[in-house]
Each structure stands twice: as C-alpha cells, then as structure tokens.
C-alpha positions in Angstrom: -103.0 -22.2 166.6 -104.7 -19.6 165.7 -101.4 -17.1 166.2 -99.8 -19.1 163.6 -102.7 -19.8 160.9 -104.3 -16.4 161.1 -102.4 -14.3 158.8 -102.8 -17.6 156.1 -106.2 -17.0 156.4 -106.1 -13.4 156.5 -104.3 -12.8 153.5 -106.7 -13.6 150.5 -108.8 -11.4 152.1 -106.3 -8.6 152.1 -105.4 -9.1 148.7 -109.0 -9.1 147.4 -109.6 -5.4 150.0 -106.6 -4.0 147.9 -108.3 -4.8 144.5 -110.9 -3.7 145.0 -109.3 0.1 146.6 -107.6 0.0 143.0 -110.6 -0.7 141.0 -113.4 1.5 143.6 -110.0 4.5 142.7 -110.2 3.9 139.4 -113.9 4.1 138.6 -113.6 7.3 140.8 -110.7 8.7 139.0 -112.9 7.9 135.4 -115.9 9.1 136.6 -113.9 12.8 138.2 -113.1 12.8 134.2 -116.4 12.2 132.9 -117.6 14.8 135.4 -114.6 17.4 134.2 -115.8 17.5 130.4 -119.6 17.6 131.1 -118.6 20.7 133.1 -116.5 22.0 130.6 -119.1 21.2 127.4 -122.0 23.0 129.7 -119.8 26.3 130.7 -117.1 26.3 128.0 -117.6 28.7 125.0 -115.2 27.4 122.6 -115.2 24.4 120.7 -111.9 23.9 120.5 -111.4 23.9 124.1 -114.4 21.3 124.4 -112.1 19.1 121.5 -108.7 19.6 123.5 -110.3 18.9 127.0 -112.0 15.2 125.5 -109.5 13.8 123.5 -107.2 14.2 126.8 -110.1 12.7 128.8 -110.3 9.5 126.1 -106.4 9.4 126.8 -106.3 9.3 130.5 -109.6 6.8 130.7 -108.3 4.8 128.3 -105.1 4.9 129.5 -104.0 5.8 126.0 -101.0 7.9 124.0 -102.2 8.6 121.1 -105.8 9.4 120.2 -107.9 11.7 117.7 -110.9 13.6 117.1 -112.7 13.9 113.5 -116.0 16.0 112.4 -117.8 15.6 109.4 -117.4 19.1 107.0 -120.4 20.0 104.7 -119.6 17.6 102.2 -119.9 14.8 105.0 -116.1 13.9 104.7 -114.6 13.3 107.6 -111.6 16.1 109.0 -109.5 15.6 111.5 -110.2 18.5 114.2 -107.8 17.8 117.2 -105.4 14.8 117.3 -102.6 13.4 119.8 -99.6 12.1 119.3 -100.4 11.0 115.4 -98.4 11.9 112.9 -99.6 14.7 110.0 -98.2 11.5 107.2 -101.0 8.9 109.0 -103.5 12.0 109.3 -103.1 12.7 105.8 -103.6 8.8 104.4 -106.7 8.5 106.8 -108.7 11.5 106.3 -112.0 11.1 104.8 -112.4 7.6 105.3 -115.3 6.6 107.7 -115.7 3.4 108.9 -119.6 3.6 108.8 -121.7 4.2 105.5 -123.3 7.5 105.0 -127.1 6.2 105.5 -126.1 4.1 109.0 -128.9 6.4 111.6 -127.5 3.8 114.2 -123.4 3.6 114.1 -122.0 1.7 117.1 -118.3 1.3 117.8 -116.0 -1.0 116.2 -113.6 -2.1 118.1 -110.0 -3.9 116.5 -107.7 -5.8 119.1 -105.0 -6.1 116.8 -105.0 -4.3 113.4 -102.0 -5.9 112.1 -104.0 -9.6 112.1 -106.8 -8.1 111.3 -107.7 -8.7 107.6 -110.5 -6.5 106.8 -107.7 -3.7 107.5 -105.2 -5.1 105.3 -104.9 -2.1 103.0 -103.9 -0.4 106.0 -101.4 -2.7 107.6 -98.6 -0.8 106.2 -99.6 2.3 107.7 -100.3 0.4 111.3 -96.8 -1.1 111.3 -95.2 2.0 110.3 -96.8 4.4 112.9 -96.8 1.4 115.5 -100.6 0.9 116.1 -102.1 -2.6 117.4 -105.2 -2.1 118.9 -107.6 0.2 117.3 -110.9 1.9 118.0 -113.2 4.1 116.4 -116.1 5.5 118.4 -119.1 7.6 116.5 -120.1 11.0 117.3 -123.9 10.9 117.1 -126.4 12.9 117.5 -130.6 12.0 117.2 -129.8 9.5 114.3 -126.8 12.0 112.5 -123.7 10.7 112.1 -121.3 14.2 112.9 -117.8 12.6 113.1 -115.7 10.1 115.4 -112.8 9.6 118.0 -110.1 7.4 117.4 -108.3 5.6 119.9 -105.0 3.8 119.3 -102.8 1.6 121.5 -99.2 0.5 120.9 -100.4 -3.0 121.8 -103.2 -5.8 121.2 -105.8 -4.8 123.2 -109.1 -6.4 124.5 -111.7 -3.8 125.0 -113.8 -4.3 127.8 -117.7 -3.1 128.3 -116.8 -0.1 131.0 -114.2 1.1 128.5 -116.3 0.9 125.8 -119.5 2.7 128.0 -116.9 5.6 129.2 -115.6 6.6 125.8 -119.0 6.1 124.3 -120.5 8.9 127.5 -117.3 11.0 126.1 -118.4 10.6 122.6 -122.0 11.7 123.6 -120.5 14.8 125.3 -118.5 15.9 122.3 -121.5 15.3 119.9 -124.0 17.7 121.9 -122.1 20.2 122.3 -121.2 19.8 118.7 -124.6 20.4 118.1 -125.7 22.8 120.2 -122.5 25.4 118.7 -124.1 24.5 115.2 -128.0 25.2 116.4 -126.1 28.3 118.0 -124.3 29.3 114.9 -127.1 28.8 112.7 -129.5 31.2 114.8 -127.1 33.5 115.0 -126.7 33.4 111.5 -130.8 33.9 111.1 -130.8 36.8 113.5 -127.7 38.5 111.8 -129.3 37.7 108.7 -133.0 39.0 110.0 -131.4 41.8 111.5 -129.8 42.7 107.3 -133.2 42.2 106.3 -134.7 44.4 108.6 -132.3 47.3 108.0 -132.9 46.9 104.7 -136.7 47.4 104.6 -135.7 50.0 106.4 -133.6 51.6 104.2 -136.7 50.5 101.2 -138.8 51.7 103.6 -137.2 55.3 103.8 -136.5 55.8 100.5 -140.2 55.3 99.4 -141.3 58.0 101.9 -138.3 60.0 100.4 -139.6 59.0 96.6 -142.9 60.2 97.7 -142.0 63.6 99.3 -140.6 64.1 96.1 -143.1 63.8 94.0 -145.0 66.0 96.4 -142.9 69.0 96.3 -142.7 68.6 92.0 -145.9 68.4 91.7 -146.1 72.0 93.6 -143.3 73.1 91.7 -144.0 76.4 89.6 -140.8 76.5 87.4 -138.6 74.3 86.0 -136.0 75.5 87.9 -137.8 74.6 90.9 -137.9 71.5 89.7 -134.5 71.1 89.7 -133.4 72.2 92.9 -136.1 69.5 94.3 -134.3 66.5 92.3 -130.8 67.6 93.6 -131.7 67.9 96.9 -133.9 64.4 97.0 -130.6 62.4 94.9 -128.4 63.8 97.7 -130.9 62.6 100.5 -131.4 59.4 98.7 -127.2 59.1 97.4 -125.8 59.9 100.1 -121.7 61.0 100.1 -121.9 60.4 96.2 -121.7 63.5 93.6 -123.4 64.1 89.9 -125.6 66.5 88.0 -128.9 66.6 86.0 -128.4 67.1 82.4 -131.6 68.4 80.5 -132.0 68.6 76.8 -131.6 72.1 75.0 -133.4 71.1 72.0 -132.3 74.4 70.0 -128.4 73.4 70.0 -129.5 70.0 70.4 -126.8 69.5 73.6 -127.5 68.3 76.9 -126.7 71.1 79.6 -125.9 70.8 83.6 -128.9 72.6 85.2 -127.8 71.8 88.8 -125.0 69.6 90.4 -123.7 68.4 93.6 -120.2 67.8 94.8 -117.2 67.8 93.9 -117.6 67.4 90.0 -115.1 68.4 87.7 -117.3 67.9 84.4 -120.5 69.3 85.3 -120.0 72.6 83.3 -119.4 70.6 80.7 -122.3 70.9 77.3 -122.3 67.6 74.9 -124.6 66.0 72.5 -127.0 63.6 73.0 -125.0 60.9 71.4 -122.1 61.1 74.1 -123.9 59.1 76.4 -124.2 55.3 76.9 -127.6 55.1 78.9 -129.2 57.5 76.3 -127.7 55.8 73.1 -129.6 52.7 74.5 -132.5 54.5 76.4 -131.9 52.8 79.9 -129.9 53.1 82.9 -125.7 52.3 82.3 -123.5 52.1 85.0 -120.0 52.1 83.9 -116.4 51.3 86.4 -113.0 52.4 86.3 -112.4 49.0 84.7 -114.4 50.0 81.8 -112.8 53.3 81.3 -112.6 53.4 77.3 -115.9 52.7 77.3 -117.0 55.3 79.4 -119.5 58.1 78.3 -118.0 61.0 76.0 -118.9 63.8 78.9 -116.3 61.3 81.2 -112.9 62.4 80.9 -110.3 59.8 81.1 -108.6 61.2 84.2 -111.7 61.8 86.6 -113.9 59.0 86.3 -114.7 56.4 89.1 -118.0 54.0 89.2 -121.4 56.0 87.9 -124.7 55.8 86.8 -126.5 57.2 83.8 -130.2 57.1 84.2 -131.6 58.9 81.0 -135.2 61.4 81.3 -137.7 59.9 79.1 -141.5 60.8 79.2 -143.9 60.3 76.8 -141.5 58.6 74.2 -139.5 62.3 74.6 -135.5 62.5 75.8 -135.3 65.1 78.7 -131.8 64.4 79.7 -130.1 62.1 82.2 -130.0 62.0 85.6 -125.9 61.2 86.2 -124.1 60.2 89.8 -121.0 58.9 90.6 -119.9 57.3 93.0 -117.0 58.2 95.1 -114.2 55.5 96.6 -114.9 56.1 100.1 -118.9 55.9 99.8 -120.1 53.9 102.2 -121.1 49.9 101.3 -124.8 50.7 101.2 -124.5 52.5 98.2 -122.3 49.5 96.6 -121.6 45.7 96.9 -118.6 43.8 97.4 -116.8 44.8 94.1 -117.4 48.6 94.6 -120.2 48.5 91.9 -123.7 50.6 92.1 -125.8 47.1 93.7 -128.7 46.5 91.9 -131.1 48.2 94.3 -129.7 51.3 94.5 -129.4 50.9 90.4 -133.5 50.1 90.4 -134.2 53.2 92.7 -132.2 56.0 90.6 -134.2 54.4 87.9 -137.0 55.2 90.2 -136.1 58.8 90.9 -135.2 59.6 87.4 -138.7 58.2 86.3 -139.9 60.6 88.6 -138.4 63.3 87.6 -139.4 63.3 84.1 -142.4 62.8 84.1 -142.6 65.7 86.1 -140.7 68.0 84.5 -143.0 66.7 81.2 -145.8 67.9 83.3 -144.1 71.4 84.3 -143.0 71.7 80.8 -147.1 71.0 79.4 -148.2 73.2 82.0 -145.6 75.8 81.1 -146.8 75.9 77.4 -150.3 75.8 78.1 -149.6 78.9 80.0 -147.0 80.3 77.4 -150.0 79.8 74.7 -152.9 81.7 77.4 -150.8 84.4 77.9 -148.4 84.8 74.6 -148.9 86.0 71.7 -147.9 82.8 68.8 -146.4 85.0 66.5 -144.4 87.2 67.8 -143.9 85.8 71.3 -145.2 88.9 73.5 -147.7 89.0 75.7 -151.3 88.8 74.6 -153.8 91.1 75.1 -155.6 89.3 78.0 -152.2 89.2 80.3 -152.0 92.7 79.3 -155.1 93.4 80.6 -154.6 91.8 84.2 -151.3 92.7 84.5 -152.3 96.5 84.4 -154.7 96.1 86.9 -152.1 94.6 89.3 -149.5 97.3 88.6 -152.1 100.3 88.7 -153.3 99.2 92.3 -149.0 98.3 92.6 -148.5 101.8 91.1 -151.1 103.2 93.6 -150.1 101.9 96.9 -146.6 103.2 96.3 -147.5 106.6 94.7 -145.6 106.2 91.5 -146.7 106.9 87.9 -147.2 103.7 85.0 -146.7 104.6 81.8 -148.2 103.3 78.8 -147.2 103.7 75.2 -149.5 102.4 72.4 -148.1 101.5 69.2 -149.5 101.2 65.7 -147.5 100.4 62.2 -148.1 103.2 60.0 -150.1 101.7 56.5 -149.8 97.7 57.7 -152.5 96.9 55.1 -150.1 98.5 52.7 -147.7 95.9 53.7 -149.9 92.8 53.0 -151.1 93.7 49.5 -147.9 94.4 48.6 -145.6 92.0 50.3 -148.6 89.3 51.3 -149.8 88.4 54.3 -146.4 86.0 55.6 -145.0 89.6 54.7 -146.9 91.2 57.5 -146.3 88.8 59.7 -142.7 88.9 59.1 -142.9 92.0 59.8 -144.8 92.0 63.0 -141.8 88.8 64.5 -139.0 91.6 63.5 -141.1 94.4 65.0 -141.7 92.2 68.7 -137.9 91.6 68.8 -137.6 95.0 68.4 -139.5 96.3 71.3 -138.2 93.1 73.6 -134.7 94.3 73.0 -135.0 97.8 73.4 -137.3 97.7 77.1 -136.1 96.8 80.3 -137.2 93.6 82.3 -139.5 95.9 84.6 -141.5 96.6 81.2 -144.4 94.6 79.7 -144.5 94.3 76.2 -147.6 92.9 74.2 -149.8 92.7 71.4 -152.7 93.9 71.9 -154.3 93.1 68.7 -153.8 93.7 64.8 -150.3 96.2 64.3 -151.2 97.5 67.5 -148.6 97.0 70.8 -149.1 98.1 74.1 -146.2 98.9 76.6 -146.7 99.4 80.0 -143.6 101.3 82.0 -144.0 101.3 85.5 -142.6 104.0 87.7 -141.4 105.9 84.4 -141.9 109.9 84.6 -144.0 112.0 81.3 -140.9 113.1 80.0 -139.2 109.7 79.7 -142.1 108.1 78.2 -141.8 110.5 75.8 -138.6 110.4 75.1 -138.8 106.5 74.9 -141.3 106.4 72.6 -140.0 108.8 70.7 -136.8 106.6 70.3 -138.8 103.5 69.6 -140.2 105.6 66.5 -137.2 106.9 65.5 -135.5 103.4 65.6 -138.0 101.7 63.9 -137.3 103.6 60.6 -133.4 101.4 60.5 -135.3 98.1 61.2 -133.9 95.8 58.3 -136.7 93.0 57.6 -135.9 90.9 55.0 -138.4 88.2 53.2 -137.7 85.8 50.6 -134.5 87.5 49.9 -136.0 91.3 49.4 -136.0 94.3 51.9 -139.9 95.3 53.3 -139.8 99.0 54.0 -139.0 101.6 55.2 -141.6 101.1 58.3 -142.9 103.9 60.5 -145.4 104.0 63.1 -147.4 106.4 65.7 -148.1 106.6 68.9 -149.9 107.7 72.0 -148.5 108.0 75.2 -150.5 108.5 78.4 -149.0 108.1 82.4 -151.2 107.1 85.5 -152.7 108.7 87.6 -152.5 112.0 85.5 -154.4 110.4 82.2 -156.8 108.6 84.3 -156.9 106.6 87.5 -158.1 103.3 86.3 -156.4 100.9 83.9 -159.0 101.3 81.6 -159.0 104.7 81.9 -154.9 105.2 80.9 -155.2 102.9 78.2 -158.1 105.0 76.7 -156.3 107.8 77.1 -153.3 106.1 74.8 -155.6 104.8 72.8 -157.3 108.4 71.7 -153.8 109.5 71.5 -152.5 106.9 69.4 -155.6 107.6 66.7 -154.4 111.5 66.8 -151.0 110.4 66.3 -152.7 108.8 62.7 -155.0 111.4 62.0 -152.6 113.9 62.0 -150.2 112.5 59.4 -148.7 109.2 60.8 -145.0 108.8 62.3 -145.5 110.7 65.0 -146.3 110.7 69.1 -149.0 112.4 70.8 -149.5 112.6 74.3 -152.5 112.2 75.8 -154.6 115.4 77.0 -151.8 117.9 74.4 -153.7 119.3 71.7 -151.0 118.8 69.2 -148.0 116.8 68.6 -144.7 118.1 69.8 -142.4 119.6 67.1 -139.6 117.5 67.6 -141.4 114.2 67.7 -143.1 114.4 64.6 
C-alpha cells in the first residue's frame, strides 16, 4: 500500500517545494539587482550611468520592456533623462506633465492596471492605444519632502501590481533620488568653491593693485621733476595694465595742444599732437571707453585704421585739465583686463580712474612746487635767476672750481643811462628793455653758464671754466651785440642801448665768491665812471682800447 500511494501523497509537497524554490530564486535575483544599483550609486561618478543602470534594473525587477526616467528642471518641469522602448512621439506628448501637484510634499506611487479603461486617463487614451500601453505606474523620486522626478514603467498587458513590486520599484527610485541630490549638492559645493576661488583671486588682484597705487603715490611724492613723475606714471601703468599699450598726454598751455610726454607699447599714434576737444574724455570730463564697434565715434586723435578698444581718462586737478591717460587694449590681452565681450571691465575702468586721480594730484603738486621754486629763484620780470640764487650758486661754483683747480669767471653788466629810458619812455618801456636784455643774454650764453639779474638794471653772469682772455672776449661780444638790439614799445623803437661791464675771475681776483664779485663790481664802477659803453677787468688800471 505504501508503494502504491506514496507518490500521490508526496506530489503536493514536491510542487510546493519547487514553487518555493522559484520564488526564492526570483527574490534573490531582485535583491542582487537592488544591490548592484546601490553599488553603482555609491561608486559611479556620472549620473547618466546611474540613471541608465537604474532604468535597466527597473525593467529587470518588474519584467517590462519599456521604462523612462524624468527629472525636474530648474523650472520644476519634468524632462526625459533616460528611457528605453519609448517612442519620440510619446516623449514629446507627455513631457512636462506631472501626476502630482507642485506642493505635494509626500507624493505616492500611482498604479494603473489598465490605462485603456481608466476614466482619469481618458485624455491620454489615444496615445496609450497607439503605443499599446495597458498597465502604467509612476514612482516618485523624492528626497526630504522634495519631488525630484519620477520613474515610469509601461506594460503591454493589464497588470495588477503587488506589494513586493511596488516596494522594489520605490527602492530603486529612492536610490536614484539620493544620487541626484548628492550630485546636486556636490555641484553646488563645486560651484561655490569655484566662486570662492574666483573671489579670492579678485581680492588678491585688488590688493596687489592697491599696493601698486600706494607705491606709485610714494614715488610720485619723492619725484623732484615732472619728467621723473612721467616716468613713474608710465612704469606703474604698465604694471597695472600688463600687455596693454598707452601714452600719457600733457596739455601744453602755450599752444593749447596735447603732447605725449611718455608712451609704452607699440602705439602708432603716440607722437600726434591734438587739441583738447579732439578727445571725448576731455569733452565730457570723465573716463571714456571706446571699442571697435564705435569707430565712427572714436576720438579724433585715434585713427580708424589702428584703433582697438581703448580707454581715455582725463587728468583733472583743482578744476584744471592737465592731460589724459590713454590705454589701449591689445586684441590678445588676458581676460583679467576685459570682460567676455572684449571691453574694459568695470573694475579696471575704476582702477584707471584711480590711477589718473593719483597722477593728476601728483602732477599738480609738482607744478605748484616748481612754480614756487621758480618764484623763489627766478626774477619775475626777466625770467633770469635772481640775486639770492646767484649768491648760493656762486658759493657752490667757487668750491667746485677750487676742487678741480679750474677758473670761474664773473661778468657784471649795467645798462647805460637806464634812468633816461624810464624818464623818456616810461617805466613800462624800461621793463620791456629789461626783458629784452634778459632774453638776449640767455640766447648768447652756454647751457652751463648762469645768468642772473643782480638788481635794477644790473646783471651778473657766472661762467665756469673760462680763462680770463675768453671772459673778456665774451663780455665785449655782449657789449657790441647789445647796440644792435631792437626793442619795440607801443610801435616805437627804444634805443640805442649800450652797457658797461666789469670782469673778474677766480682765483686771480679773489679766493671767495664775495671777493670775486666785489672785484667785478669795482671794475664795473670804473667802466661807468670812465665814460660807459666799455669793459674793465678787475686789477687793470685802464680799459683796453679794443673794448672801449
């Protein structure tokens, strides 16, 4: 009996065993798929690879051939990111639609067993029929209450979803949501780090620029002449605007023209002179930027054939126009100098204005200093050095001649009968005569000679390294030449003019400057008392016949 009935009694148990084995195998495969996707999310850097693996995993878990992954863009509109078996027509139709409202903080899966019979999907019935879609499921990608996207799976036949399928699909959706959010956070951190790095670089650049401006200000304060200041401005402009070219133009008030006092780089128009109204920056009194698209509006001092993007900044100080700072941007200049459109960026435009302000103030102070210095050492009527400067210079030149073992000549001149000119023509005519004599003496002396107005109608000439014979010849040449001097005052000629001179030389007529000067003055007095229009040499008893 046992042998006959045993198979019949064992069969149900065997069937149950095989059913359980298939279920265990299925669950094992599902768990392996979940583990693989988890491993991909943890170790794969690119989101596209994660999305593609997750899509294939969803197809394997649910046994479907069609699936899609949609993500919310910046405007919270769902866009296709990965798909399989979904036609382009269907994607274009359903893209942008979400089954959940925007304010839903806990969206749940939406499961449709038969889309053809679902009344709520009646508007999509035509598309489902055309694509042969029956079962449809939407699994939300959510992270901390935010909807990031959705997974869509499509069945060719009606399908009843069981709890295990839903949980497995939600597990994959959660993995994708985590990967998406992690990438978003990493991108945000990377962008923030890049922005911070850029800010630090800009801050370091601005700190460097401020340091250079301060250094330039220090050097400008210690500049003794305008030429020194021009060189300092050019050097620091090149340091601040590397690879750019430019020039510093200064207004020549005598001719009312802008002249380049210093230039750098290959600037073809640096040698041009132009009136102030030829520059838009000087017209408007503020910085002016021009690019190649504005060639028709370029400054007149810029040729349309050689113009690049350039910046002109006026140099203004105490309501006075001193000049302009011109900077041209080379086509290959680094992006640090310009923006994406090849224009001077705002920061560098402000930097150029700050540099011009520093330069203008320094140049104005130097001009004032030179004016005050000139007033202190120059005679305002003739433009010659005054007596104070002559006395200081004479002492210095005597010491120099003593060190070198050379001579130092002094000529003292006096206009004959100057009071008669004032009485006959007036004091203005006398002033005109003094100015003319000052110009005459400056034109007929060497660069190393020092011409001074000693006082009244008396003049003193200091001639370094000049022998006595040459000194006497020079004095006589001046005496003869003055007789041909034409001085006009109110269309009337003043003259003729004659002068008397006394000559002395170091060390023959004195070992100090004062001694030599007194010797020359004594010789001058003898020339005047002896009849004027003649030259006397210190220590000589009579005037030379050739010079009387």
